[in-house]
N, C-alpha and C positions, 0 to 999 in steps of 0.2 A: 535741149534744156531740161524741159520739162518730165522726160522720158527717164533722164539720169537722175534729178530728184527723185521720183515717184519711186526708181529702185533703189536707191539709195535710203532712204524713209522706211520702204518694206525690209531692207535687210535690218537697221537699226530696230525696228517692230519685233521682227525675230529676236534679234538679239537681245531686246530685254524681256522677250518671253522664254528664252534659255536660259538667261541670268536669274530669272526668280523662281524659275520652275523649280522644286524641293524636289531631290533625287527620291527614285524607289526606294533606295536605301536607309533615308534618313524617314521616311511615312512610313516603313515597317519596324525598325527598330524598336519600337515600344512592343511590338507584337511579338519580334522574334525575342525580346529581351524574357519575356513571360514562358514564352513555350520553350526554351531552352533552360529555366532555372524550374520547369516542373509545374508551372502555375497555368494548366492547360486551362482550366476556366476562364482566368483573365484574357487568356491570347484566344477563345473562343469569343468572349464579349467586344475584342476590340476589331478583331478580325471581319467579323459581320456585318455590322454597318458599312466598313470601307470597301468590302468587296462589293456591298450592293449599290454602294454610290459611286463605283469609279468609273471613268471616264475610257472610251473605249481603246483606248491609246496601252491603260495598262488591265481592263480588265480581268484579260485571260489570266494573267499572271497572278493577279489576286484572288482568283478561282482555284487556281492551281496549289497557292498556299492554305487557301481554305479547307479546300480536299483534304489534304495533309491533317491538317490542326483538328479536324471534327473526327477523321478517323483515329489519331492518337486519343481523342477523348474517348471513343469507343462508341461514337453515335455511326455506324455504318453507314447505316439507310441516309443520314443529311449527307453524310459525307459523298455517296454515291449521286446523292441528285445533283451535288456541285460537280463533281466530276464528269457527269453526265453531259453537264451543260460546258463546264472545259473542253471536252473535247470535240462537242459541236463547233465551240466557237473557234477553237483550232483547226477543224476542216474548212471553215468559213471563210478564214482569213487565209488561209493556204490556198484556198480556190480563187479570191475575189484580190490577191494583192496585183496590184497595178503598176506599184511604181518601186519593182526591184531594182532599177537601174539607177534610180535617187540616191544620190550621193551625201556628204554630211552636212550641205547647205544648213537645213534645220536642225541638224544633229539626228543622228539612229533614236537616240531617247525619245522624241516628236514622233516617232515614227508607232503604229501598232504594233504592239508585243507580239511576235510570233513563236518566239522558241526556237530552239534546234530538234531536229528531227527527232534524235533519241530523248529528249525532254518530253515532246509530245506523244511518244510511246511509251512514258512511264505513265502518262496519265491513267492510259488504257488500262497498264498492269493494274495502277491500284484499284481502277475501277473492278477488273476482273479478281483480284485475291479480296478484295472486301464482300463479293458477290458468293465466292467459295466459302468464306467464314460464315456466311448469312445460309449459307446451306443451296442457294440459289445456281447450282450449276450447270443449267440449260442457260440459264442469262450469262453466267461468267463463259460457257465456251461459246456465245456469239459475240461478247466482246471480244475473246482472245481470236477469233476469224476476222475480225477486222483488224486487230492489232498484229496477225500473222501475216495479213497482205502488205502492211506498212512495211514489216522486217524483211518480208520477201522482197520488196522494192528496194529497201535499203541494201540487202544481202548483194545485188546486182549493180546497183547506180551508186553505193558508197563504201565506206570502210568496214571491214569485218566487224572492227572494235567498237562500232558503235551499236551492234547487236545487244538489246536487253535480253540476256541469256537466262537469267531469272525467271521472265515471263515466258520463253520457252520450256521452261520444266514446270512452270504452273500448267500450262498448256497439256502438256503429257501427263500430269497427275489428273487434271479434270477429264481429260480424255477417256484414259483409263478408268475413271471412275463412272464414267456414262458407258462404258461398253464399247468405245469407239478406237479399239485398241490399235490399227493403224496409224491413225492421226498420232498416236501416241509413240510407237516406233519412227514415225517420220521427225517427230521434234528431237528423240534421243540421236538421230542420226545428224539431224543438225548440230546439237551441242557435240556431236563427235568430230563436226566437219571444222568448228568453232574451236578447237583444241580442248575443252574440256578433259578433264583427268580422266583414262582410261577406266580403270579400276573402277572410281567411283561408277561409272556410267555401267559396267558391267553388270554392278551390284541391282541398277536399277530396271537393267534387262531384265534380269534374272527374276526379280519381283514380278516384271510385265509378263513374262512367257508364263508363271505359275498363274496369275489370275486369267491369263487370257488362255490357257490350256495348251502352250505351243509346246510342243514335246521337243522340236527341232533345239528352238532358241532357250528352253531350260537345260536343255544338254549343254549348247555351245557356252553357257555362261555359268554352269554348276561350279564353276573353280571360284564364283564371287558370293555364292550361296551366303545370305545372310546369317550370322551366328544369333542366338538367343541369347537374351540379357539375362545377367546371373542375379535375379532377385533371392533375395534371402525368405524362405519360408514361399516359395511359389513352385516348388514342384507338384508335377501333375498340372498344371495350369491350361488347356488346352484353348480356350476362347480367348483371342487376340484382336485387337483390333491395331492401328498405326496410330503415330504422332507424329506430325507432319510441322516443320518448324522453320520458319520463316524470320531469320533475326536480320535487324538492321542497324549498323553501329556509325557512331560518328556525326560528326557534320559538315557536310559536302561544301566543295570549293565553291565561292563565290567569285563574280567577275569584278575586276580591278583595274587600274588605269595601268598602262606599261611606264607612264611617265610622260618625258615632254617628247613633242613628234621631231624635235631638230636632233635629239639622239640617238635616234634610228637611219643611219646610212643607208640603209636598204629604202626605207619609206621616203626619205629625203630625197635620194637620187632619182627615183620612178617620177616623185611630185613635180621635183626642177624641169624634168623633161616635157610632162606633162603640160606644166605653166608655159614652157615656150612655145609648145604648138599652142596653146588657146590662146596667147598675146597674138601670135601671129593674124587670129581671125577677128581678137575681141580687143586687143591690148594695144595696138597702134605703139605710140613712143615709151610704152612700157618695157622696165627691163627683168627679168627674171630674178636677179640679185635683188632688187628693191623689193620685189614682191614677196619674195621668199624673208627677207627681211622681219617684214611683217608679223609673221608667225613664230615670235619667239616664244611665248609665252603659250602655244596652242599645245593640246594634249594630242598624243597619240591617239586617233579616232579607232581604235580597232583595239578591244578589250584582252585581256586575259584571265583566265581562272586560277584562282589562288587558292591553297589548301586554309583550312580552317583547324580542322581537330580529324587527328584519325586514330581510333579507337581498336583492339584487335577482337576480331570477333570472339568471344570466350567458348570454353568447353562447358557443357549444361550437365546439371544432374536432375534425376527425377526419385524425390523418395531416397535421396542418397547416393544413388549409385550413378556412375558416370557414365555419360552415353559418348559415341564416336566423335568425334571433332565436327563440326560442320564446316560446308565448303562455300566457299567464296563464288559467285558466280557473275557477278555485275560490279564492277567499282565504277564509281559515277565520279571521283577525280581523275584517275586514271582517262577514261572517256573524255570528258571535256576538256582537260588539257591537252592531251593528245589530238584531238580535234579540231584547237585553236592552234597549237604550235604546228601543224602538218599542214593545213591551211591558211596560214600568215601572208604567204607571196600572195596568193590567189586571191586574197581578201582587198590585198594593196592593190593588183593590177584591176582589179575588178570597179574598184570606186576611183582611183587616182585622176580620171582623166575627168571627170565629173566634177570632181572636188576642185578640178586646178579652175575649170570654165569660172564654176562659183566663184571663187577666190578672186580671180581676173574680173569678171565682172563688177562685184563689190568694189573693186578698187579703180576700176573706169569711171563708173556711177559717180562716186566719192571725188575722183581727179577733176570731172565734167562740174560738179557742183562746185566744188572748191574754185576753179577756174573763174565762173558766171559770177560767185559771192565776191573774188577781186577785182574784176572788171567791172561790175554793176558799182560796189560800193563808193560813195562818196567822200569817205573818210579811209583814206589808203592803209592807215591803222587798223582799224575794223577788219577792213579788207583782209589785211595778211593774216591777223589773228583768228577770223573765221577761219579762214582754208587753213590755217595750222591746227586749227583745234577738230576742223572735219579730217586731216590727216591721221591726227593721233588715234581719234574715236575710230577712224576706220579699222587700223592693225590693232586694236583691243576687240573690235566686234568681230572681225574676222576670225581671230584667234581665240575669242571665246567659242565662237561656234566650233569649232572644230575641237568635238571632245569626245569620247568613248562611249557606248551604251552599256551601262551597269547593270542594267536591271537581270536579274537571274532567279532563281528558285531556292531561298533562303532557307526551308524546312526540311530537305529533303538530307536522307544518311548518304553516307561515304560507301560504304560495304554492303552488299545484298548476300547474304549466306543461308543455307539451306543444310537442311536435316531430315532423313525420313526412317523411322526406326518403329519395329513393331513391339507393343507390350502387351502383357495381360490385362484384361477387361477390368478397370479398377478406375480406382480416382487417384492422380499424383499431384506433387508440388515439384513445380518446373522453376530452380533455380541457377542462374549463372554462377561459375566459377570466378567469381570478382567480388569486391569489398563494394557494399552499395553504398557507403554512406557520401560518397561524392559524385556517384550516377544518377540521373534521372533514368529513369525504365518506363516506358508505357508500353501497354499490352497488357496481357491476361495470364503475368509472372506471379501477380499476387493471389492468382484465383486457382482452386483446383482444376485439373485438366482432366475430364472424364474420357475414358478411353472405352469405345463401344464395339460390340463384336462384327468384325467384319468392315468396320467404318474407317474413315480416315478424321482425324481429328486436327481440323488447322488452326495452327498457333501462329501469333506475329508477333514480336517483339520487338521494340526500337531502345537503344541503349545509348548512352553517350554523357560525357561529363558534364557536371552541372554548371551553368551560366553561359555567355560567350567567351 
């Protein structure tokens, strides 16, 4: 009796924690609203104390959000300090997770957030991009070596669509700038293997061949030699540099509930079978039907990613002259949604046995406590009412603890697109071919872009519709 009472009280205590805990989406809401209306200063002011004071369960995610927010403010150094710590935290969590078989008894939201592997890769991508924009190319290459190792593991152990191809392109560019031409060739080969447009790749390979004085490749890719931009009054200009534009658009999909668990036949069938097995060892006189009946209000514990806003990648003008279209190398929504859809059945299989055991143990403990109360009560009515309350409370508590983990990275874009173009040395105004009245634009689009002889000028822009 004491054991059952202890278990049941512990169960209800955990239920009360989950019921009272505010969701991550609610906590980040005000910050997100400020970020997406273009009030970046308010977003910075709000995210800073929350990230600093966050508990371990959410700290990594807040650091990921803060890294992006400081980046869009233009404070790349602070952004990198935050992202570097986030990368370290992600590594520590990955190597210290010991409860990977723990199911949904306390709810996934109660676990330490560790993110998907492609989200963790994006931390280092942004860190390297910031470093490149700050001119810290050696540091950026060092960051990308670690990222390349992660992507290489994913290449062999995970689906190809989870590759952060924009990071591989950044690696190629930085390797080229540092004279590590073979590394650049390897990354272009990787991009080819992952299905990137071959015409675009041929152009990049020709530029690399030209810089590395590779006569063989220069000849092989000569058909893709980039044409000079036709600027008015630019005849005779021989000194050139490169503009490398990284453009991000839209608001990334975030996790949402799939709805009621009982509406998903695949999950219900698997759970019923697992509950029947758990009853044999734990439930004694219980029936699977009675246990399942308690789960009427439970949510499907496996989240899904739902789209928020897709914004087509625009064309750009420099000093009024149209540039070539950008190429999207990474689409976060496609990656995240496909990941959860493709792995849905495996998520069920991984967790259903443990989930069923915890459900049955909760019912058994409540049943034992209810029987004891009925047997020991001097007042039959009190005993009956007490037992009834425990039974109702058990069903509500169990259902409430079965819910999805809806924590996800709310400040990410959807599209990651790129463009490299050779320009005469000088100063340029860079503008998207979009009406800007209802858009928020973060980055250097309002400043002059300076092109220096023989140098790459890296520009990163973020565009999305104003408001949530």
